[in-house]
N, C-alpha and C positions, 0 to 999 in steps of 0.2 A: 621674402621681402628684402629689399636692398635699400640701404640708406644712401644719402648723397655722398658719403665718404667711401662708398663701394662695399662696405661690410654687409654681410647677409645673415639672416636668421630665418627660422621657420614660423609660419603663422597658421592658424586654423582657418576653417571655411568662413568664419565671421571676421577674419582679419586680426584676431587677437594673437599676441605672441604665445607660441607653444612653450618655449623655455627661456627666452630672453637672452640667450648667449649669442654673441656676434662673431662671425668668422670672415676671413679674407675671401673665401669661396666656399660654397655649400651646394650639395646635391639634394635631391629629394630622398625621402625614406624608401628603402627597399628591404623587405624582410626584416624590419625592425631597426635598421641602421641607415645612417646617411654618411656619405663621404664629406669630410670637412677639412679645410685648410686653415691652419693658424700660422703664426710666425715661425714655428718649428717644422712645419711640413704637413703632409696629408695623413689623415687617420680616419677612423670611424667613430661616430657618436651615436648614443641611444636617443630615445624620444625625449628624455629630460635634458638633452644637450650636453651630457657628460661623455668624456672620452671612454670608449670601450676598452682601451689599453693605453699604456704610457708611450709606446714607440711612435715615431714619426717617420714617414717615408717620402720619397720624391714623388711617388704616384701610388695610388691604390685603386682597385676595382671594387665593384659591389660584391657582397657575399652571395655565393650560391652553394647550397648544401653545407653551410657553415664554413666555407673556405673562400679566400679571395687572393687574387694576384696582387703583388706589391713589388715596387722597385726602390732600392736604397739610393741615397745621394751619390754613391760610388758606382751605380749602374747594375748592382747585383739584383737578380730577380728571385722572388720567393713565392711560395704559397703559404699564407698565414691562416690561422683560425680566428674565431671571434674574440679571443683573448689577446691577439697580437703575436702569439707564439709562431715561430717558423715551423711549418710542417715538412717543407721540402724546399731545397734550393734548386733553381732551374738553370740549365746551361752551364 
């Protein structure tokens, strides 16, 4: 659901708010997490709308097998886990 100010949240099949938290941009849930953008950057949230970790990135992908691609604001690329820890630096 998106408000007139552009912020987005998740709703259930009946149109009720799932968690009532609002983001600048928001993706659908995939494997228990959704990509979300707040004023500090991209991260993943759980179904309660809570951040899965504290870090923020310039971009993140969905989790697959507990891992996701992420890019920092300085252009560094990483593979992170569901806790936001860097598992591997790329390139």
